[in-house]
N, C-alpha and C positions, 0 to 999 in steps of 0.2 A: 762794082757790084759783083763781079765774078769772084773776087777775093772773099767777100762776105759769104757768098753761097758756099764756097769751099770750106771756110772755117765752120760755118753752121752745120754743114753736112757731116763733117769729120769730127766735130767736137764731142759728140754724144753727150751734150749738155755739160761738158767740162767748164765751159764759160757760161755762167748761169743767167746773165742778164744781157740785154742789148747793149747797155753801157760797157760791160766787160768786153763784148765783141768789138765794139767801136774802139775801145782803148787798145785792144790787141792789134787792130788794123793800123791805128795811128803809130803804134810802136814799131811795127814792121816798116811802115812808110818812113818814119824817122831814121830807122837803121839804114834803109836803102839810100836816103838822101845824104847820109854822112859816110858811106862806105868808100867812095872813090874821090871825094872832094872835101876840102876843108874850108868852111866859111865860119869865122869866129862867132858872128852874131847868131847864125843857125845853131851852132854847137851850144851856145849859151842857152838858147830857148829849149833845146832838147834836154840839156843838163837839168833844167828846172823841173822836168817831167820824170826824172829817174826814180824818185821815191814812189810815184804812182805806178810806174812800170814794175818796180820791185814788188810792190804789194800785189799787183795783178798776177805776176808770175809765181809768187810765193803761194797765193791762194790756189792757183792752178795746180801747182805741185802737190799741195795737200789733197786736193780733189782726186788727182791721179793716184796718189798713194792709198787713199781710202778705197778706191775701186780695185786696186790690185790686192789689197788685204781681203776683200770680200769675195774674190774669185777663187 
């Protein structure tokens, strides 16, 4: 829950929906699970989520660029 509070407090609405916030948290958890160990089954599960994570991060990048342009 502390991670969620940190992301919500610092996102300034960069992540627009609860779904996007949850996806971002899952992405960081997946990254952390694979950083120091390798389990093929886990890697395959995470690999299947890569397109979703790419979309999330690409949308976040677009939001940040828009905000920078308006400042």
